[in-house]
Structures are given as C-alpha cells and as structure tokens.
VOGU-3710 file (C-alpha; in Angstrom, 3 decimals, decimal comma):
1> msqpqssvkn> 50,982/135,593/85,918  50,725/134,763/89,614  48,558/131,998/90,951  45,108/132,451/92,534  44,926/132,822/96,301  43,208/129,456/96,707  46,317/127,673/95,449  49,070/129,556/97,297  50,852/127,783/100,151  52,353/130,832/101,822
11> rllqalsqkd> 50,409/131,485/105,018  50,816/135,247/104,967  49,260/135,396/101,512  46,526/133,020/102,680  45,804/135,340/105,614  45,129/138,332/103,348  41,609/139,304/102,379  40,659/138,589/98,779  40,824/142,307/98,051  44,314/142,650/99,504
21> yallqqhlqp> 45,587/139,547/97,739  44,257/140,908/94,440  46,371/144,030/94,994  49,493/141,932/95,452  48,704/139,282/92,853  49,478/141,445/89,853  52,983/142,084/91,223  53,902/138,555/92,356  56,368/136,572/90,277  57,280/132,881/90,788
31> memqlrqiva> 60,895/131,942/91,450  62,827/128,778/92,260  65,278/128,526/95,141  68,182/126,125/94,797  69,986/124,354/97,636  72,668/126,599/99,207  71,670/129,477/96,921  72,458/132,903/98,372  69,142/134,673/97,969  70,598/137,950/99,240
41> hrrtpitevf> 73,943/139,110/100,565  74,218/141,176/103,735  74,675/144,915/103,367  73,171/144,921/99,879  70,055/146,848/98,798  66,708/145,106/99,201  65,159/144,909/95,756  62,603/142,135/96,328  60,642/140,432/99,087  60,073/136,688/98,780
51> fvesgivsmi> 56,944/134,961/100,099  58,147/131,385/100,550  55,873/128,714/99,100  58,063/125,687/99,812  61,566/125,074/101,039  63,413/126,991/103,756  65,690/130,010/103,820  68,025/130,934/106,669  68,995/134,351/107,962  72,704/134,146/108,718
61> aespddriei> 74,660/136,623/110,812  78,262/136,865/109,673  81,552/138,221/110,916  84,997/137,954/109,316  85,618/134,773/111,331  82,237/133,159/111,888  78,685/132,537/110,662  75,563/131,465/112,519  71,898/131,105/111,671  69,666/133,490/113,623
71> gvvgregatt> 66,310/132,866/111,955  64,473/130,636/109,506  61,674/131,337/107,054  59,425/128,775/105,426  55,923/128,891/104,018  54,789/130,687/107,172  56,585/133,869/106,197  58,570/136,137/103,925  62,131/137,361/103,638  62,998/140,921/104,709
81> agaafgatqh> 59,363/141,838/105,300  60,600/145,038/106,938  61,097/146,371/103,417  57,344/146,994/103,376  57,927/149,644/106,051  60,928/151,407/104,584  63,896/149,067/105,215  66,265/149,333/102,253  69,248/147,097/103,089  69,719/143,432/103,975
91> phtimcqspg> 71,213/143,265/107,489  72,036/139,561/107,123  72,803/137,015/104,424  69,805/134,979/103,281  70,594/131,453/102,100  68,384/128,623/100,894  68,866/125,614/103,187  66,141/123,506/101,570  65,187/123,972/97,894  61,736/125,196/96,999
101> dalsirrddl> 59,690/127,973/95,445  58,659/131,495/96,335  56,569/134,366/95,039  58,571/137,562/94,765  57,458/141,180/94,742  59,535/144,272/94,179  60,279/146,186/97,376  58,986/149,465/95,928  55,704/147,872/94,856  55,134/146,279/98,260
111> evlvgqspsi> 55,846/149,533/100,080  53,296/151,337/97,916  50,660/148,639/98,496  51,173/148,744/102,267  50,546/152,487/102,078  47,325/151,841/100,192  46,022/149,057/102,442  46,428/149,238/106,239  45,233/145,620/106,517  48,239/144,394/104,524
121> avilgrylhy> 50,411/146,342/106,940  48,714/144,598/109,885  49,500/141,123/108,507  53,128/141,962/107,812  53,484/143,762/111,137  52,225/140,693/112,994  54,694/138,545/111,108  57,592/140,841/111,991  56,564/140,585/115,655  56,614/136,788/115,413
131> lavqigqaay> 59,995/136,861/113,679  61,426/139,022/116,462  60,262/136,398/118,973  61,859/133,629/116,904  65,188/135,476/116,659  65,057/136,170/120,398  64,619/132,468/121,067  67,594/131,715/118,823  69,708/134,146/120,834  68,540/132,511/124,070
141> anasmniear> 69,334/129,037/122,776  72,762/129,985/121,433  73,722/131,711/124,677  72,254/129,339/127,256  71,773/125,840/125,877  74,061/122,968/125,046  74,656/121,759/121,508  72,222/118,830/121,856  69,340/121,153/122,788  70,206/123,600/120,015
151> larwilmtdd> 70,354/120,777/117,483  66,993/119,425/118,671  65,451/122,891/118,300  66,889/123,281/114,820  65,638/119,870/113,669  62,143/120,640/114,988  62,004/124,017/113,251  63,192/122,479/110,003  60,655/119,667/110,281  57,869/122,235/110,840
161> rtdkfelnlt> 58,644/123,784/107,477  58,951/120,659/105,327  56,624/117,906/104,191  59,342/115,259/104,301  60,039/112,990/107,228  63,718/112,928/106,272  66,000/115,969/106,402  68,935/116,052/103,984  71,705/117,658/106,006  75,466/117,444/106,314
171> heflsvmlga> 77,448/117,844/109,521  79,395/120,671/107,900  76,185/122,544/107,039  74,810/122,031/110,539  77,995/123,432/112,028  77,327/126,703/110,211  73,667/126,762/111,185  74,430/126,125/114,851  77,625/128,137/115,077  79,489/125,093/116,407
181> rrpsvtsaih> 82,514/123,076/115,388  81,820/120,058/113,202  83,048/117,495/115,793  80,604/118,984/118,330  77,735/118,624/115,858  78,728/115,021/115,096  78,798/114,239/118,826  75,360/115,863/119,339  73,882/113,817/116,497  75,217/110,644/118,109
191> vlegakmira> 73,643/111,651/121,447  70,204/112,257/119,904  70,472/109,076/117,875  71,536/107,077/120,936  68,441/108,347/122,749  66,344/107,169/119,765  65,110/110,671/118,890  66,553/110,583/115,395  68,187/108,195/112,949  71,214/109,516/111,070
201> eratititdr> 72,405/107,911/107,842  75,043/109,670/105,747  73,602/113,155/105,087  70,061/112,240/106,125  68,399/112,721/109,510  65,105/110,966/110,196  63,009/111,989/113,198  61,921/108,951/115,209  60,550/110,623/118,373  59,433/114,219/118,034
211> skleyiasda> 58,151/114,486/121,612  61,622/113,674/122,971  63,162/116,319/120,732  60,699/118,873/122,092  61,609/117,859/125,632  65,337/118,297/124,960  64,802/121,642/123,184  62,844/122,789/126,250  62,001/126,517/126,371  64,024/127,272/123,241
221> yglaeteyer> 61,256/125,747/121,117  57,530/126,440/121,240  57,250/130,085/122,303  57,593/131,524/118,805  55,437/128,763/117,339  52,664/129,443/119,861  52,890/133,167/119,136  52,417/132,477/115,433  49,298/130,444/116,235  47,951/133,308/118,335
231> lfgvnrsaev> 48,604/135,911/115,651  47,421/133,965/112,623  45,126/131,289/114,021  47,262/128,433/112,678  46,975/125,280/114,785  50,573/124,068/114,535  49,971/121,116/116,861  47,192/119,813/114,651  49,379/120,286/111,570  52,239/118,370/113,126
241> ksssear> 49,907/115,559/114,215  48,359/115,382/110,753  51,782/115,353/109,116  53,014/112,616/111,444  49,956/110,472/110,744  50,470/110,903/107,011  53,999/109,629/107,385
//
C-alpha cells in the first residue's frame, strides 16, 4: 500500500490535488534504488515511471565509444514522465547515482489516469518543460564551458537533490557524468579545492563555499532551477539557505 500524500517527499506528487493523488495512490508501489543500479536501459520498453522520493538518478546518453550525463532527477521529478503522454521506449540509460527510494507506477496505468484527469497532465507537462530546460542547459555547459564550470554545476545540482553536506563520488564516476577524461576531472577538483569552494577527501566532496560554485557555474546553473520555482512555486533559494543553516 502506498503512503499518504502528507508523507511523500516527491514534489510532483505533493503538487497534485488530493483527488488526483488518490487516483495515483492505489497504483504506486515503493522501490529501493541502489548505487550504480541501472534503473532502465536505453532502447528498451518503458514499463514503469518512478517518482523519486530520495536519492538521484541520471539520464545518460550513450554511444559505442562514450557516455555522458544529460539530465538528473531527484525528489523534484520523475523518470520518463513522457510515458504519461504515449512515449513507449527509453531514449537514454537511467542510472542511480545516489541511492534512495521511489514510488513506481505502471506506464499503462499512468497513461490512463492522465486521460481521466487533465490536472495530472498539467503537472507532468510542466515538469517535462522544466526537464527540457535542464537538458538544454546541460548541452550549453558541455559545449561552451570549461571542465571547472561543468564540475561546479554538477556539484550544485547534486547538492540540491540531497540532504547531505558531503557527496560520495569517485573521479572515475565523475568522468562519466561530465564526459571528460579522469585526469581532467582530477585537475578540476584540485582547482575548485584550491579556491576553497570544496574539500575533497578520497571519494568524498564537501562543499565549503556554495556562492563561489554558483559564480563559477555562471549561466549554466540557475535557469532551470528558477523555472522550476516559477512552475511549481518551490522557493529553492530558501530551501538551500535552510539546508545550509541546518548543516
């Protein structure tokens, strides 16, 4: 049995009316996501949509010779939400980069419910718009910015989606996420650490100056986050401040 709306952490489910959530609730099933777990392989049928409760999943574009992260989903969103509007195949690999939990719903059930309730469709449509902005910003960053700026953006986006001050990451994993060679990632970490933006110890990165990271990330960070605030009324700045004070 799924949990009541008052206890869910996923912001899309929180944004639903009580009536709409009740429609979904009977179909939602809890699941755990393990570190580095492949939630879905590219070019495979979409059977479920996952509303992330905690943890982070990455959308990874792949070629025979390379992989790069193009989008991230945390408790603000859901995986392959386009399935609600008829999408049937995963265009990209979905991998868990930070362990957590999700509430899953069968693709067929969600598509039927969207047909029954236009207001559910509005929420998911807004989220897909936000996700398109986020992916566009990733493309801009990967094409136009240096590795230090891209790393700063990635650390900020990961920090937004976790409750921990420390991020457990390896240089090898970051090289996949950023589409860069491992020595380049190591060098970028040293640059950010030398500027006292982060502290790196083994596989752990600790943020020491978030405002400096935002400055380095420049226009690659903030546009998508502001758009999410506009669409869903979530005050990200207040959340970040509250989280920082709690730390």
